[in-house]
Every structure is written in structure tokens, then in C-alpha cells.
N, C-alpha and C positions, 0 to 999 in steps of 0.2 A: 504493500500500500504506500503510495507516495505521500509526501508531506502536504499539509493543508495550509501552510503559511505563505504570505506574499503572493508571488505569481507562480508558485510551484505547481507541478503536475499532480493531479488527483486521479488515481486509477488502480484497478486490479486488471490483470491481463488474462485473456482466454482466446480460444479459437472456435470457429464454426466451419462446417463443410458446405461448399457451394459447388454447383456444376460449372464446368468450364464454359460450356456453350448453353446458356439457359434458354435459348429460343430454338434449339435444334433437337429434334426427337431422336436422331440416330447417334448422337455423341453423348456418352454417359461418363466421360472423364470428370474427376472431381479434384479439388484442391482445398487447402485450408486458408481461411482468411482470419487475420488477427482482429480482435476488438478489445476495447477498454470499457470498464464500468466503474462507477462510483456510486455507492448506495448509502452513504452516511446520512444523507438528508431524506432518503426515501421513506414515505409514510406507507409502510406495507400494510395490506397487500394492494390497496386500491389507488395509490398515488399515481400521478402521470409519469410518463417516460419521455425524457428529452433526448432525442437522437441527434448528435452532432456529427455531421458528415466530414470526414477527412478527405481532402482533395488530392491533387496530383503531386503528392510528396509522401515521404515516410511519416506515418502517424505516430507522434511521440506522446500521446496521452490526452487527457482532458485537463485543460488549464484552469487555474483558480481565477476565473474571469467573471464577467457579468452573468454568464450562463450558470455558473455555480451559485451566484447570489440568487438568481431566479429559482434555481432548483431548491435552495434552502427555504425560500419564501413559500413555494408551492408544494414542498414535500416530494420532489421529483427524483426519479432515478436518472442518472446520466450515463449514456452509452455512446460509444464512438467506434464504428467499424472502419478498418483501414481499406483504402481503395485497392482494388485488384491491380497487380503488377508493381506495387510500391511496398517498400519496407520488407516485412516478412510475409507478405501476402501475394507473392508472385507464383504463378502456376508452373513457370519454367525457369531453369537455370540460365538458359541461353535466350536472349531476346532477338531472335531472327525475325525476318519479315513474316514468315509463316506463323510463328508463334504469336506475333503481335496482333494478329487479326482478331483476337478475342478481347482486345482492349478498346472499349468504346463507352460512350456515355449511356447507351442503351443497356449494355451489359451491366454497367455500374448500377443503374436503376433497378434491374432485376436482382442484383446482389443485395441491395438495400431492402427490397421486398422480402427476400428469403431470410435475411437477418432479422427483420421485424417479426416475422412469423416464428422463427427459431427462438428468439429471446422472449417473446410472449409465452411460448410453451414452456420455456425454462422457468419463468416467473410462476406460472401456474403450477408446475411440478414442485417448485420450492415451497409454495404456500398451500399445497394440497387443494388446488382448485381445478375445476373442469370447465372449459369453454369460456372462462372469464376473459375480458378484453380491457386492458388499461387504456387511458387516453394518451395517444402518441402525438408529439410535436417534433417537427424536423427543423434543424438549423444548419446553415452553411454560408460560406462567403466566397465571392468570386466564382470560379468554376463550380465549387461545392455549393455555392448559393444557387446557381442554375439548377444543379441536381436537386436541391431542396424544393425549389419551385416546381420543377418537372415531376418530382415524386408525388407531390400533392396533386398535380394535374392528372398524372397517369394512374395513381393508386389512391383515389380519394377515400376509399373504404378502409385504408390502412392508417390514416392519420387524421387528426382533428385540425391541423393547421401547420404552416411552415413559415419560417423567417428566412428570406434570401437577402443577405447583405452583399451589395454590389454584384448581384447575380447577373451574369452575362447571358441573358435569355434570348437576345435577338442577334442572329448571325448576320454580319455585314461583310461583304467581300471587299477587300482593299480599303479598309477604313482609314483614310488619310486624315480625317478630321482629328483623330487622336494626336497625331504628330504635330499638326498645326496648333492645337491647343497647348501643347508642351511649350512651344515657342512663345505663345501669347502669355502663358502663366509665368514664364521665366523672367520676363521684364527685359528691357533693352540691354542692360549691362551684361546680365548672365547669358542672354541669347547671343550677344556678340561674342562672348568668350567661348561658348559652345561651338559656334560656327567657325571660329578661328582654330579651335582644337581639331575640328573635322578637316580643315584645309591643311593643317600641319601634318596630321596623320596620313592623309592622302598623298602628300608630297613625299613623306618618308617611305611609304609603301611602294610608290612608283619608282623610287630610286633604289629599290631592292633592300632597304634597311629593315629587315624583319625583326630587328632587336626591339622595335617599338612594342611588339606583342608581349615581350617579356615583362613590360611594365604593368600589364594587365593580367598576368598569369595565364596567357594564352599562346605561349611559344609553340605549342604542338598543333595549333590550329592552322592548317595549310591554306584554306580558302580565305582570301582577303575579303570577299563579300560577307562571309559569316563573321569575320572579325569586326568589320565596320558595323554590322548589325548588332554585335555585342555592345559596342560603344553607345550606339543610339538607344538600344533597349535598356541598358543598365542606367543610363542617365534619366530615361523616362520613369524608371521605377521610383526615383526620388520624389517626383511630382505625383505619381499615381498613388503612393502610400503616404502622402501628406507631409513629406520632409524636404521641401525644396531648398531650404537654407543649408542643409548638410552638403548639398552639391554646389549651390551657387556661391555661397559666402567664400569658400576657399578659392574658387576660380576667379571671382571678381577681384579678390585681394591679390591673387597671383598676377593678374593682368596689370593691376595698378603698380605692383612692385617690380614688374619686368621679369618675374619668375617664369620658368618653362611651364607653359600651360598643359602640355601633354603629360609631363611628370606629375604635375599637381592633380590632374584627373586620375592618373594611375593610382595615386595614394587613396583617393576617394573611393574608387571602384574596385580596389584590389580583391575584395572578398565578395562582391556581388555576383549572383548567378546569371547565367544566360542560357538561351536555348537556340538550337539551330533550326533550319528549315526542314522539319521532320517529314512533311508530306513528300518532298523531293528526295531527301537523302536516305530516308528509311524505306519508303514505299515505291520510289522510282518516279520517273518522269510521267506526266499525264495524269497524276492524281491530284485533283483539286477539291477543295471543300464545296459541297453542294449546299449552298446557303438557302436556296429556295426550299429544298426538301427538308432541311433541318428546321426551318421556321414553320413549314407546313405540319411537320410531325409534332413539334413542341409548342407552337404558338410563340408569343413573345412580344406582341405589339402593345398590349394594354399594360402600361408600366406606371408604377408609383414609386417615388424615391426621394431621398434627400441628397444633398450635394455639398461638396467642399468648394472653397473659393477658386480651386484650380479647375473646376468643371467648366466646360464651354457654355457660356450663357446663350449664344446663338442656337446651339444644338438643343439646349434645354427648352428654349422657347418653341422650337419646332416640335419637340415632343409634346409640350403642353398643348399646342394647338391641335395636334393629331388626336390626342386622347381626351380632349375636353368633352365632357358630357358622357364619357364612358366610365371613368374611374377617377377618384380623387388623386391629386398630386400635391405633395407637400415638399417644400424646399427649406433646408436649414443650412446656413452658412457658418461653418466653424473653422477657426484658424488651424486646428490640428487634425481636421477630419480628412481622411483619404480613402482609397479603395479598400473595401472589406473592413471598414471601421465601424463597429457598433458603438453606442453610447457607453463610455467607460464608467467605472464606479465613482470616479472622482470629479467628473465635470458637472455642469449645470443641467444636463439632460438626464432623464431617467426614463425607464420603460413606460411608467404610468403616464408621464407627460406626453410621450409620443403616441 
């Protein structure tokens, strides 16, 4: 059992068995998925169950966050299954193209449905009940937020509601507005510094000086296009997650002092993650996201949400006009709010207010 102080992780660890291909009748292969549970606040046996979805990364447990506060208030059990193919929940040792075909949001939703049924039966057995059904609520952020919303949509009989924080529920092909807004949010000084970094890196790469990649821990990355994508995407993360000053302050200061901007950015981004063009590099040429079918299957146009100061006002106005009359829209502007940021325990917002 993890510690319950500060921002520590709260959990006990277990596994459940799931089919590899949940929508195929002829494939009966199985594998184990890991999940975490925290029952200290559970008002057994009839309390609600809060299912927190872990997204596209190793699941490290249930954090002592706002969700734990809500669980304590409502006497809820906290459970969190790990996404297939991540952490200790991968069905294969080798991630070949053939093996990766079972990794999809649709499969992940079926996994959640299987887990929900499995854990409900586990609770019933633990408390000597038959056919009982607790109230289930699903939570997630970013991609996991989309899963949370889609799970409620596709399996309404398995949950009473869901909270999707920054849920990416609408697929948009070549969404250039995101990059444009990064420049607008950066402000003129930081934007100029970022553009100068791009020019300097381009110049060094064209002259064959691959040593620049070492500054960013990417010396083994052979494709220059992927490296440039790393720089752009890593810089965007600072704005996406509500910490623009972490990136902009040192760059603006370096430009004023005449310090090497590329080296300065390297210090800032040294430990930030990046991802490559998986559709092409993993699955081959000619594989493109079918955004039309994705939106047709999941929906995603009736959106309500709150926003940080880095969100594009023009895009938000367009959304407001499109959905006016269909669903309520609320906007909150907070200095430290970013992508996948719910109200924290220490600020002026709280769940009851929202």
C-alpha cells in the first residue's frame, strides 16, 4: 500500500485477464493487464466506484489528487487499469507491426468494459452479494479523457457519468491552428527567440553538424525531420500544460545577454519526451488517420469546456457559435491552467463551484 501523504501514490496492485482481440470471434488469445485500487475511503459495500483511466504511458498508480478528495467525500473506491501495450500490460515482448495491430482506442474501450465487469464481480464476491451493481464514474485526461467520454457514449449501461479533462474527442486532420496559437501565446519576444532557434538549428543541420542533436539527447536520431519535430513539439508542451514561463523566460534572457540560444533551449528541453511519426515509421507509407470515420464512430462535435489563457480565442468563438443552442459552454481563464488540468485542491475553484 502506498503512502497517503502529499502527492504520493495510493494503491494496491493486481491483474485481470483480457482477450487480445475483443471484437474477433476466432482469436481467443489472452493476456494480463495491471490495475491499481485504493479502498481506504470506500463505504462498503454500496459506495460508488471511481475508475481513473491511465492513458498512453506506464500507469504508476492512483495519485493523492482531487480525485482522492472526491473519493473521500463520497465514500468511493478508486480503481485504475493500465492501458494495453504500456507498462506491465503488454501482450507481446516484441512490438512488431503485426503485433501492434491490437493497439487501438476501440480495443482500449473494450478493455475498460471487461475490467468494469470483472471488478464489479470481484466486489460482489468480496461482500457476498449476487447481481449487485455499484454506481460507476469514469475519469481521464487528454487521450484518456477521450476514452472517458467515449466509454460513457458506447457503454452507457456500465457507468453513471464521466469526466473528460481536455478530452481530444474531435479528430482534425493537419490541425495547424494549434501551432499558430503557440506563437500567439508566446508573445513577440519569446516567439522571436523560438524562430531564431529554428533558423540556427536548420543552419547547423544543413552544414552537417549533427552535434546539435547531442544537446537535446537525440544523437541517435538519424532523421533530421523527426529531430526538428522534436524541437517544435517539446516547446509546444510548455504552453499546452500551462508552463510557458519555464520555456520563454530563459530564452528571452539568453537572447538579451547574447547567450547561445540553441544551448539554452537544450538545457530547457533536455528531459522532455517526444514522439515520432508513428503512422509512417511503424505502419508504413499510405497509412493515414481516417478522421471522418473516427468522428462518425465516436461523435465529438457537441463540446463543453473550460480554457486557459493560452487557448485560441478565435477557435473558441467558432466552437461557441457551432454548438450554441445544443449544449452549455463555460469558459474559465486561469493563469496556471493547461491541458489535462482539473481544479486542484489549493486554488479558488472546486468541484461544487463548477
